[in-house]
PASEBA-1860 file (N, C-alpha, C; in nm, 3 decimals):
! residues 239
1> XXXXXXXX> 2.320/-15.544/11.945/2.401/-15.635/11.864/2.419/-15.574/11.726 ~ 2.543/-15.581/11.677/2.571/-15.526/11.545/2.498/-15.605/11.438 ~ 2.454/-15.536/11.336/2.391/-15.601/11.223/2.243/-15.628/11.239 ~ 2.188/-15.602/11.358/2.046/-15.624/11.381/1.973/-15.490/11.364 ~ 1.886/-15.478/11.262/1.819/-15.350/11.239/1.721/-15.317/11.350 ~ 1.710/-15.189/11.377/1.612/-15.143/11.476/1.474/-15.145/11.412 ~ 1.378/-15.214/11.473/1.245/-15.221/11.412/1.181/-15.083/11.406 ~ 1.113/-15.057/11.294/1.044/-14.929/11.278/0.914/-14.933/11.357
9> XXXXXXXX> 0.880/-14.823/11.420/0.753/-14.821/11.494/0.634/-14.831/11.399 ~ 0.531/-14.900/11.444/0.410/-14.912/11.363/0.342/-14.776/11.356 ~ 0.317/-14.725/11.233/0.254/-14.593/11.223/0.113/-14.594/11.281 ~ 0.079/-14.487/11.349/-0.055/-14.474/11.406/-0.152/-14.433/11.295 ~ -0.261/-14.508/11.276/-0.357/-14.470/11.171/-0.409/-14.329/11.193 ~ -0.424/-14.254/11.085/-0.472/-14.117/11.095/-0.621/-14.116/11.126 ~ -0.659/-14.033/11.217/-0.800/-14.018/11.251/-0.841/-13.872/11.233 ~ -0.973/-13.849/11.231/-1.026/-13.717/11.202/-1.133/-13.681/11.305
17> XXXXXXXX> -1.159/-13.551/11.314/-1.263/-13.500/11.403/-1.372/-13.440/11.316 ~ -1.494/-13.488/11.333/-1.606/-13.439/11.252/-1.671/-13.317/11.318 ~ -1.751/-13.246/11.238/-1.820/-13.128/11.289/-1.928/-13.165/11.390 ~ -1.993/-13.278/11.367/-2.101/-13.323/11.455/-2.064/-13.456/11.520 ~ -2.139/-13.490/11.622/-2.111/-13.615/11.691/-2.177/-13.736/11.628 ~ -2.277/-13.711/11.543/-2.350/-13.822/11.480/-2.388/-13.785/11.338 ~ -2.378/-13.884/11.248/-2.416/-13.865/11.108/-2.502/-13.981/11.060 ~ -2.600/-13.948/10.976/-2.680/-14.049/10.908/-2.643/-14.047/10.761
25> XXXXXXXX> -2.609/-14.163/10.708/-2.568/-14.175/10.568/-2.660/-14.276/10.501 ~ -2.723/-14.235/10.392/-2.813/-14.322/10.316/-2.748/-14.362/10.184 ~ -2.761/-14.488/10.148/-2.709/-14.538/10.022/-2.826/-14.585/9.937 ~ -2.838/-14.530/9.817/-2.948/-14.560/9.726/-2.895/-14.634/9.604 ~ -2.961/-14.745/9.567/-2.916/-14.818/9.449/-2.997/-14.944/9.427 ~ -2.939/-15.033/9.348/-3.002/-15.161/9.319/-2.937/-15.268/9.406 ~ -2.923/-15.390/9.355/-2.866/-15.497/9.437/-2.719/-15.474/9.472 ~ -2.651/-15.387/9.396/-2.511/-15.358/9.428/-2.500/-15.274/9.555
33> XXXXXXXX> -2.609/-15.216/9.598/-2.615/-15.154/9.730/-2.678/-15.252/9.829 ~ -2.786/-15.316/9.789/-2.855/-15.410/9.877/-2.760/-15.514/9.935 ~ -2.671/-15.567/9.853/-2.582/-15.675/9.897/-2.467/-15.626/9.985 ~ -2.461/-15.497/10.014/-2.365/-15.447/10.112/-2.412/-15.478/10.254 ~ -2.539/-15.518/10.268/-2.590/-15.563/10.396/-2.662/-15.456/10.476 ~ -2.744/-15.501/10.570/-2.817/-15.411/10.658/-2.718/-15.331/10.742 ~ -2.732/-15.199/10.738/-2.642/-15.115/10.816/-2.504/-15.095/10.754 ~ -2.482/-15.150/10.636/-2.353/-15.136/10.563/-2.236/-15.156/10.660
41> XXXXXXXX> -2.219/-15.276/10.718/-2.121/-15.295/10.826/-1.977/-15.262/10.788 ~ -1.937/-15.292/10.664/-1.799/-15.262/10.625/-1.773/-15.111/10.624 ~ -1.868/-15.036/10.574/-1.852/-14.891/10.571/-1.853/-14.833/10.712 ~ -1.938/-14.888/10.797/-1.944/-14.840/10.935/-1.811/-14.863/11.006 ~ -1.750/-14.978/10.981/-1.619/-15.007/11.039/-1.515/-14.908/10.990 ~ -1.516/-14.880/10.859/-1.421/-14.785/10.801/-1.436/-14.647/10.864 ~ -1.560/-14.598/10.870/-1.584/-14.463/10.918/-1.557/-14.450/11.068 ~ -1.590/-14.553/11.144/-1.565/-14.550/11.288/-1.416/-14.546/11.318
49> XXXXXXXX> -1.337/-14.615/11.236/-1.191/-14.611/11.253/-1.135/-14.473/11.220 ~ -1.194/-14.408/11.120/-1.146/-14.276/11.078/-1.193/-14.166/11.172 ~ -1.316/-14.182/11.225/-1.377/-14.082/11.313/-1.416/-14.149/11.445 ~ -1.319/-14.180/11.531/-1.348/-14.260/11.650/-1.441/-14.192/11.751 ~ -1.453/-14.060/11.744/-1.541/-13.990/11.838/-1.680/-13.965/11.781 ~ -1.707/-14.020/11.663/-1.834/-13.997/11.593/-1.912/-14.126/11.582 ~ -2.045/-14.118/11.592/-2.130/-14.234/11.569/-2.201/-14.218/11.435 ~ -2.237/-14.332/11.377/-2.296/-14.332/11.243/-2.419/-14.421/11.236
57> XXXXXXXX> -2.520/-14.374/11.166/-2.633/-14.456/11.127/-2.626/-14.469/10.976 ~ -2.614/-14.592/10.928/-2.603/-14.617/10.785/-2.728/-14.690/10.736 ~ -2.793/-14.631/10.637/-2.921/-14.682/10.588/-2.905/-14.738/10.448 ~ -2.946/-14.863/10.431/-2.935/-14.931/10.302/-3.067/-14.921/10.227 ~ -3.070/-14.839/10.122/-3.187/-14.824/10.036/-3.161/-14.891/9.900 ~ -3.103/-15.009/9.904/-3.081/-15.086/9.781/-3.195/-15.183/9.757 ~ -3.242/-15.188/9.633/-3.348/-15.283/9.595/-3.302/-15.357/9.470 ~ -3.289/-15.488/9.482/-3.241/-15.568/9.371/-3.335/-15.567/9.252
65> XXXXXXXX> -3.279/-15.572/9.132/-3.356/-15.586/9.010/-3.436/-15.463/8.970 ~ -3.397/-15.345/9.020/-3.471/-15.223/8.987/-3.380/-15.119/8.924 ~ -3.436/-15.041/8.831/-3.354/-14.941/8.764/-3.365/-14.805/8.832 ~ -3.304/-14.706/8.772/-3.293/-14.575/8.834/-3.429/-14.506/8.851 ~ -3.527/-14.541/8.767/-3.659/-14.480/8.781/-3.720/-14.511/8.918 ~ -3.707/-14.636/8.962/-3.760/-14.673/9.092/-3.677/-14.614/9.205 ~ -3.548/-14.592/9.178/-3.465/-14.523/9.276/-3.515/-14.382/9.299 ~ -3.552/-14.314/9.192/-3.607/-14.180/9.202/-3.738/-14.181/9.280
73> XXXXXXXX> -3.822/-14.279/9.254/-3.949/-14.292/9.326/-3.928/-14.307/9.476 ~ -3.826/-14.384/9.514/-3.802/-14.413/9.655/-3.748/-14.294/9.732 ~ -3.707/-14.189/9.664/-3.665/-14.069/9.735/-3.778/-14.011/9.819 ~ -3.899/-14.014/9.765/-4.012/-13.949/9.832/-4.125/-14.045/9.869 ~ -4.106/-14.174/9.844/-4.211/-14.272/9.874/-4.155/-14.389/9.952 ~ -4.228/-14.429/10.057/-4.192/-14.551/10.126/-4.220/-14.672/10.038 ~ -4.165/-14.786/10.073/-4.180/-14.905/9.989/-4.157/-15.030/10.073 ~ -4.192/-15.143/10.016/-4.168/-15.273/10.079/-4.075/-15.355/9.991
81> XXXXXXXX> -3.974/-15.413/10.053/-3.877/-15.495/9.980/-3.842/-15.616/10.066 ~ -3.859/-15.735/10.009/-3.831/-15.861/10.080/-3.903/-15.864/10.215 ~ -4.032/-15.828/10.212/-4.120/-15.833/10.329/-4.081/-15.735/10.440 ~ -4.001/-15.636/10.405/-3.964/-15.533/10.502/-4.008/-15.398/10.449 ~ -4.069/-15.317/10.535/-4.112/-15.183/10.495/-4.002/-15.081/10.521 ~ -3.985/-14.991/10.426/-3.883/-14.888/10.436/-3.947/-14.750/10.418 ~ -3.897/-14.649/10.487/-3.947/-14.513/10.464/-3.885/-14.457/10.336 ~ -3.932/-14.342/10.294/-3.866/-14.275/10.182/-3.726/-14.231/10.226
89> XXXXXXXX> -3.638/-14.217/10.130/-3.501/-14.174/10.162/-3.503/-14.036/10.228 ~ -3.575/-13.943/10.168/-3.573/-13.805/10.216/-3.629/-13.794/10.357 ~ -3.727/-13.878/10.392/-3.788/-13.868/10.525/-3.692/-13.904/10.637 ~ -3.583/-13.972/10.607/-3.486/-14.009/10.710/-3.387/-13.897/10.737 ~ -3.393/-13.789/10.659/-3.311/-13.670/10.679/-3.162/-13.702/10.690 ~ -3.107/-13.772/10.593/-2.965/-13.808/10.602/-2.873/-13.687/10.583 ~ -2.754/-13.698/10.639/-2.652/-13.596/10.621/-2.578/-13.614/10.489 ~ -2.565/-13.739/10.446/-2.500/-13.773/10.320/-2.587/-13.875/10.248
97> XXXXXXXX> -2.603/-13.858/10.116/-2.671/-13.958/10.034/-2.574/-14.005/9.926 ~ -2.549/-14.134/9.923/-2.467/-14.195/9.818/-2.561/-14.253/9.714 ~ -2.553/-14.202/9.591/-2.638/-14.248/9.481/-2.555/-14.335/9.389 ~ -2.582/-14.466/9.392/-2.507/-14.557/9.304/-2.570/-14.555/9.165 ~ -2.500/-14.607/9.068/-2.530/-14.588/8.926/-2.656/-14.658/8.875 ~ -2.699/-14.765/8.941/-2.805/-14.852/8.887/-2.764/-14.913/8.753 ~ -2.634/-14.918/8.726/-2.586/-14.964/8.595/-2.615/-15.111/8.569 ~ -2.626/-15.190/8.676/-2.651/-15.333/8.658/-2.797/-15.363/8.624
105> XXXXXXXX> -2.879/-15.258/8.626/-3.019/-15.272/8.584/-3.052/-15.161/8.483 ~ -2.995/-15.171/8.365/-3.015/-15.068/8.263/-3.157/-15.072/8.208 ~ -3.192/-14.968/8.133/-3.322/-14.966/8.068/-3.334/-15.079/7.966 ~ -3.458/-15.119/7.939/-3.482/-15.230/7.846/-3.473/-15.186/7.700 ~ -3.455/-15.056/7.678/-3.441/-15.004/7.541/-3.301/-14.947/7.524 ~ -3.261/-14.929/7.399/-3.126/-14.881/7.370/-3.123/-14.734/7.330 ~ -3.207/-14.697/7.235/-3.205/-14.561/7.181/-3.244/-14.459/7.289 ~ -3.154/-14.369/7.320/-3.180/-14.267/7.419/-3.168/-14.312/7.563
113> XXXXXXXX> -3.127/-14.436/7.586/-3.124/-14.491/7.722/-3.022/-14.419/7.810 ~ -2.901/-14.402/7.760/-2.798/-14.337/7.841/-2.833/-14.192/7.869 ~ -2.894/-14.128/7.772/-2.936/-13.989/7.791/-3.044/-13.980/7.900 ~ -3.140/-14.074/7.897/-3.244/-14.074/8.001/-3.183/-14.104/8.137 ~ -3.091/-14.198/8.142/-3.026/-14.231/8.268/-2.954/-14.108/8.325 ~ -2.885/-14.035/8.240/-2.817/-13.912/8.282/-2.918/-13.812/8.338 ~ -3.030/-13.797/8.267/-3.134/-13.704/8.311/-3.191/-13.745/8.445 ~ -3.210/-13.875/8.465/-3.264/-13.922/8.593/-3.164/-13.902/8.707
121> XXXXXXXX> -3.037/-13.918/8.680/-2.936/-13.886/8.782/-2.947/-13.739/8.821 ~ -2.959/-13.653/8.721/-2.972/-13.509/8.747/-3.098/-13.479/8.827 ~ -3.207/-13.549/8.796/-3.333/-13.528/8.868/-3.321/-13.570/9.013 ~ -3.252/-13.682/9.038/-3.228/-13.727/9.175/-3.148/-13.623/9.252 ~ -3.043/-13.571/9.190/-2.961/-13.470/9.256/-3.044/-13.346/9.287 ~ -3.123/-13.301/9.190/-3.207/-13.182/9.212/-3.309/-13.204/9.325 ~ -3.369/-13.323/9.326/-3.469/-13.352/9.429/-3.406/-13.355/9.568 ~ -3.286/-13.412/9.577/-3.217/-13.414/9.705/-3.179/-13.273/9.749
129> XXXXXXXX> -3.131/-13.193/9.658/-3.094/-13.056/9.692/-3.214/-12.974/9.736 ~ -3.327/-12.995/9.672/-3.447/-12.918/9.704/-3.508/-12.959/9.837 ~ -3.500/-13.088/9.868/-3.565/-13.139/9.989/-3.470/-13.154/10.108 ~ -3.341/-13.166/10.079/-3.240/-13.181/10.184/-3.126/-13.084/10.156 ~ -3.150/-12.956/10.168/-3.049/-12.857/10.127/-2.918/-12.867/10.203 ~ -2.921/-12.926/10.322/-2.797/-12.938/10.398/-2.722/-13.067/10.373 ~ -2.780/-13.159/10.298/-2.717/-13.290/10.277/-2.609/-13.284/10.170 ~ -2.507/-13.366/10.187/-2.403/-13.383/10.086/-2.441/-13.499/9.995
137> XXXXXXXX> -2.411/-13.488/9.867/-2.446/-13.591/9.769/-2.319/-13.649/9.710 ~ -2.312/-13.781/9.708/-2.201/-13.854/9.647/-2.258/-13.940/9.534 ~ -2.193/-13.937/9.420/-2.229/-14.027/9.309/-2.130/-14.143/9.309 ~ -2.181/-14.265/9.294/-2.095/-14.384/9.300/-2.113/-14.472/9.177 ~ -2.001/-14.515/9.123/-1.999/-14.615/9.016/-1.936/-14.741/9.072 ~ -2.013/-14.848/9.079/-1.969/-14.970/9.146/-1.867/-15.047/9.063 ~ -1.833/-15.166/9.109/-1.728/-15.246/9.045/-1.767/-15.287/8.903 ~ -1.665/-15.310/8.822/-1.685/-15.348/8.682/-1.723/-15.496/8.669
145> XXXXXXXX> -1.811/-15.529/8.572/-1.846/-15.669/8.547/-1.741/-15.736/8.460 ~ -1.743/-15.869/8.459/-1.652/-15.946/8.374/-1.729/-16.012/8.262 ~ -1.690/-15.986/8.139/-1.767/-16.031/8.022/-1.754/-16.180/7.994 ~ -1.659/-16.247/8.058/-1.639/-16.390/8.032/-1.717/-16.477/8.130 ~ -1.743/-16.423/8.249/-1.804/-16.505/8.353/-1.938/-16.452/8.402 ~ -1.983/-16.338/8.351/-2.100/-16.270/8.406/-2.221/-16.363/8.421 ~ -2.274/-16.370/8.542/-2.394/-16.448/8.569/-2.371/-16.596/8.591 ~ -2.249/-16.645/8.575/-2.223/-16.787/8.595/-2.252/-16.825/8.740
153> XXXXXXXX> -2.342/-16.921/8.759/-2.379/-16.967/8.892/-2.498/-16.896/8.952 ~ -2.542/-16.786/8.891/-2.657/-16.713/8.945/-2.785/-16.788/8.914 ~ -2.874/-16.804/9.012/-2.999/-16.877/8.989/-3.082/-16.812/8.879 ~ -3.128/-16.895/8.786/-3.217/-16.847/8.681/-3.150/-16.771/8.569 ~ -3.017/-16.764/8.570/-2.946/-16.692/8.464/-2.858/-16.788/8.387 ~ -2.875/-16.789/8.256/-2.792/-16.871/8.169/-2.766/-16.791/8.043 ~ -2.647/-16.736/8.031/-2.614/-16.648/7.920/-2.509/-16.711/7.829 ~ -2.527/-16.695/7.700/-2.425/-16.738/7.605/-2.307/-16.642/7.613
161> XXXXXXXX> -2.197/-16.679/7.550/-2.079/-16.593/7.549/-2.112/-16.457/7.489 ~ -2.191/-16.459/7.382/-2.229/-16.333/7.316/-2.319/-16.249/7.404 ~ -2.410/-16.314/7.476/-2.500/-16.240/7.565/-2.425/-16.178/7.682 ~ -2.325/-16.249/7.733/-2.243/-16.193/7.841/-2.171/-16.067/7.795 ~ -2.116/-16.073/7.676/-2.045/-15.957/7.622/-2.142/-15.840/7.604 ~ -2.258/-15.867/7.548/-2.356/-15.761/7.524/-2.404/-15.699/7.656 ~ -2.434/-15.785/7.754/-2.484/-15.737/7.883/-2.380/-15.653/7.955 ~ -2.258/-15.703/7.961/-2.155/-15.630/8.035/-2.109/-15.504/7.961
169> XXXXXXXX> -2.116/-15.505/7.829/-2.083/-15.383/7.754/-2.181/-15.272/7.791 ~ -2.309/-15.307/7.801/-2.410/-15.208/7.840/-2.386/-15.158/7.982 ~ -2.359/-15.249/8.074/-2.334/-15.209/8.213/-2.215/-15.113/8.220 ~ -2.110/-15.145/8.147/-1.991/-15.059/8.148/-2.023/-14.921/8.092 ~ -2.109/-14.915/7.992/-2.148/-14.784/7.937/-2.219/-14.700/8.042 ~ -2.307/-14.761/8.118/-2.378/-14.689/8.224/-2.283/-14.646/8.336 ~ -2.190/-14.734/8.371/-2.094/-14.700/8.475/-2.005/-14.584/8.431 ~ -1.958/-14.591/8.308/-1.874/-14.483/8.255/-1.952/-14.352/8.250
177> XXXXXXXX> -2.077/-14.359/8.205/-2.160/-14.239/8.198/-2.183/-14.179/8.336 ~ -2.199/-14.265/8.436/-2.217/-14.217/8.574/-2.094/-14.143/8.622 ~ -1.978/-14.196/8.592/-1.852/-14.128/8.627/-1.846/-13.990/8.561 ~ -1.881/-13.985/8.434/-1.878/-13.858/8.361/-1.981/-13.760/8.416 ~ -2.097/-13.812/8.456/-2.199/-13.726/8.515/-2.147/-13.659/8.642 ~ -2.086/-13.738/8.729/-2.035/-13.682/8.855/-1.930/-13.576/8.829 ~ -1.842/-13.604/8.734/-1.736/-13.507/8.704/-1.793/-13.379/8.645 ~ -1.887/-13.392/8.553/-1.944/-13.273/8.490/-2.029/-13.193/8.586
185> XXXXXXXX> -2.085/-13.262/8.687/-2.169/-13.195/8.787/-2.090/-13.147/8.908 ~ -1.960/-13.176/8.908/-1.871/-13.136/9.017/-1.919/-13.191/9.151 ~ -1.960/-13.318/9.147/-2.004/-13.386/9.268/-1.897/-13.486/9.313 ~ -1.886/-13.509/9.444/-1.794/-13.613/9.492/-1.825/-13.747/9.425 ~ -1.719/-13.815/9.384/-1.733/-13.938/9.305/-1.662/-14.055/9.370 ~ -1.735/-14.165/9.383/-1.676/-14.294/9.418/-1.661/-14.370/9.286 ~ -1.540/-14.382/9.237/-1.518/-14.450/9.109/-1.453/-14.586/9.133 ~ -1.536/-14.683/9.170/-1.487/-14.820/9.183/-1.480/-14.887/9.046
193> XXXXXXXX> -1.547/-14.830/8.948/-1.552/-14.890/8.815/-1.413/-14.893/8.751 ~ -1.355/-14.776/8.728/-1.225/-14.771/8.661/-1.117/-14.842/8.740 ~ -1.132/-14.840/8.873/-1.031/-14.901/8.959/-1.036/-15.053/8.958 ~ -1.144/-15.113/8.906/-1.158/-15.259/8.908/-1.154/-15.319/8.768 ~ -1.107/-15.243/8.670/-1.089/-15.295/8.535/-0.949/-15.353/8.520 ~ -0.940/-15.464/8.446/-0.808/-15.519/8.417/-0.750/-15.452/8.293 ~ -0.635/-15.500/8.249/-0.567/-15.439/8.135/-0.642/-15.452/8.004 ~ -0.740/-15.543/8.001/-0.820/-15.563/7.880/-0.957/-15.496/7.890
201> XXXXXXXX> -0.977/-15.417/7.993/-1.105/-15.348/8.007/-1.216/-15.435/8.062 ~ -1.179/-15.541/8.133/-1.279/-15.630/8.192/-1.269/-15.622/8.344 ~ -1.377/-15.659/8.412/-1.379/-15.654/8.557/-1.285/-15.757/8.618 ~ -1.208/-15.715/8.717/-1.115/-15.805/8.785/-1.194/-15.904/8.870 ~ -1.164/-16.032/8.852/-1.243/-16.137/8.917/-1.231/-16.137/9.068 ~ -1.122/-16.085/9.122/-1.106/-16.088/9.269/-1.211/-16.004/9.340 ~ -1.271/-15.910/9.269/-1.372/-15.824/9.330/-1.514/-15.878/9.311 ~ -1.527/-15.987/9.235/-1.659/-16.037/9.195/-1.691/-16.168/9.266
209> XXXXXXXX> -1.813/-16.181/9.312/-1.859/-16.300/9.383/-1.843/-16.424/9.294 ~ -1.767/-16.525/9.337/-1.749/-16.646/9.254/-1.874/-16.732/9.249 ~ -1.973/-16.702/9.333/-2.096/-16.780/9.334/-2.194/-16.740/9.226 ~ -2.201/-16.608/9.196/-2.295/-16.564/9.092/-2.229/-16.479/8.983 ~ -2.103/-16.442/9.005/-2.027/-16.362/8.908/-2.100/-16.234/8.867 ~ -2.173/-16.176/8.963/-2.240/-16.047/8.941/-2.205/-15.951/9.054 ~ -2.235/-15.994/9.176/-2.220/-15.905/9.291/-2.078/-15.909/9.346 ~ -2.060/-15.855/9.466/-1.926/-15.845/9.522/-1.877/-15.976/9.583
217> XXXXXXXX> -1.749/-16.000/9.569/-1.681/-16.090/9.661/-1.661/-16.011/9.790 ~ -1.616/-16.077/9.895/-1.589/-16.001/10.018/-1.480/-15.896/9.992 ~ -1.383/-15.930/9.909/-1.280/-15.833/9.874/-1.340/-15.714/9.801 ~ -1.435/-15.740/9.711/-1.500/-15.633/9.638/-1.584/-15.545/9.728 ~ -1.654/-15.608/9.822/-1.738/-15.533/9.915/-1.652/-15.439/10.001 ~ -1.543/-15.492/10.053/-1.452/-15.411/10.134/-1.392/-15.298/10.050 ~ -1.357/-15.330/9.926/-1.297/-15.229/9.838/-1.395/-15.115/9.811 ~ -1.520/-15.149/9.779/-1.618/-15.047/9.744/-1.648/-14.956/9.863
225> XXXXXXXX> -1.668/-15.014/9.980/-1.699/-14.931/10.096/-1.579/-14.846/10.137 ~ -1.459/-14.899/10.118/-1.340/-14.818/10.147/-1.330/-14.700/10.053 ~ -1.371/-14.720/9.926/-1.372/-14.609/9.830/-1.471/-14.501/9.873 ~ -1.584/-14.542/9.931/-1.680/-14.443/9.981/-1.617/-14.364/10.095 ~ -1.554/-14.435/10.190/-1.489/-14.366/10.302/-1.380/-14.272/10.252 ~ -1.303/-14.317/10.155/-1.196/-14.233/10.099/-1.254/-14.106/10.036 ~ -1.368/-14.120/9.968/-1.431/-14.005/9.905/-1.482/-13.906/10.008 ~ -1.537/-13.957/10.118/-1.582/-13.870/10.226/-1.465/-13.790/10.284
233> XXXXXXX> -1.351/-13.857/10.302/-1.232/-13.789/10.355/-1.178/-13.689/10.254 ~ -1.164/-13.730/10.128/-1.103/-13.645/10.026/-1.182/-13.517/10.003 ~ -1.313/-13.524/10.024/-1.399/-13.408/10.002/-1.439/-13.336/10.131 ~ -1.378/-13.376/10.243/-1.403/-13.311/10.373/-1.553/-13.303/10.405 ~ -1.625/-13.410/10.380/-1.770/-13.404/10.394/-1.819/-13.407/10.538 ~ -1.734/-13.447/10.630/-1.773/-13.451/10.771/-1.695/-13.351/10.856 ~ -1.601/-13.281/10.797/-1.513/-13.192/10.875/-1.554/-13.047/10.860
END
């Protein structure tokens, strides 16, 4: 019939072939990793769609309320979190380790804090390289916080407007520093931070959990794990 457009065929999603049939990927961080869930299901879905002939074991080494110092400790030491025992990160012999910023749990001091955080990131990278020479390392900066709503609804947290601004300003400094660390170290980078800022330099609310205004909304969780998958593809880490 004249005037009726021919429907375009649905494009076939691009898939990839990995070097190996199975990969273990470990994610290290604070609650911004922990709240991705056991087995990181969103990331597993992303990777399985991209590499349909490959199987994945995804290990969540996120511990809420802990800073980068404890992240470094967990590389070589087993630990217990929420009544569950975990092995050390290195003992699981992962093929890829994603190191998140720990920005949401900054040091309790200000002077020299960012410098120490940078040094600890470098120490984590060195320890992984020395103990897992075949593993790929990814540095990740999670979603940006919102200075107007931060912590609203979270149990046990009640912040004034000024405290929200101060807290989120610090978190953003750590996230930005993590991005700069990855770039200066020439490491694969998951930059969810810059991608989730609004025009005023604040975290976009659609990515933030409306229940506690700290962690991910489902949209934020999907976005962050997709950024990890994109980084793996962009850097040919499995091919």
